[in-house]
KEKOLDO-129362 format. One record per residue (C-alpha): residue in one letter; x, y, z. Coordinates in steps of 0.2 Angstrom, whole numbers, plus 5000, padded with zeros to 4 digits. Layout:
rest|X|Y|Z
A|X|Y|Z
...
END
This chain:
rest|X|Y|Z
M|5110|5701|5505
R|5108|5688|5492
P|5094|5688|5479
L|5078|5680|5485
L|5079|5666|5472
C|5096|5661|5478
R|5091|5660|5496
I|5076|5649|5491
L|5087|5638|5480
A|5099|5636|5494
V|5086|5628|5505
A|5079|5617|5491
D|5097|5611|5485
A|5102|5607|5503
L|5086|5596|5506
D|5089|5587|5489
A|5107|5584|5494
M|5103|5578|5511
T|5090|5566|5505
S|5099|5559|5490
N|5111|5544|5490
L|5129|5550|5486
A|5145|5541|5483
Y|5152|5545|5500
R|5136|5543|5511
K|5118|5537|5511
A|5103|5548|5510
M|5096|5556|5526
D|5078|5553|5531
S|5068|5568|5526
L|5062|5572|5544
D|5081|5573|5549
A|5085|5584|5534
M|5071|5596|5539
E|5078|5596|5557
E|5095|5601|5549
I|5087|5615|5540
R|5078|5621|5556
R|5095|5620|5565
Y|5105|5630|5553
S|5091|5643|5550
G|5099|5660|5553
T|5117|5654|5549
Q|5117|5644|5534
F|5099|5647|5528
D|5089|5663|5527
P|5078|5662|5543
E|5062|5668|5534
I|5064|5656|5519
A|5068|5641|5531
K|5053|5645|5542
L|5042|5646|5527
F|5049|5631|5519
L|5046|5621|5535
E|5028|5627|5537
L|5024|5623|5519
N|5030|5605|5522
K|5020|5605|5539
I|5034|5597|5548
Y|5035|5610|5562
END
């Protein structure tokens, strides 16, 4: 299992990447990015970290 900080940073980095304009695509809306985090909770993201992250942002 990856260290806690790495699991937290994975969610934060993904949100930053999805909501930033990049050379190959436009930024995603923050609500859509949160939905992506929810969708991939348990596969790409630690489910407990993703749940806490979403609760802290009061989206779900």
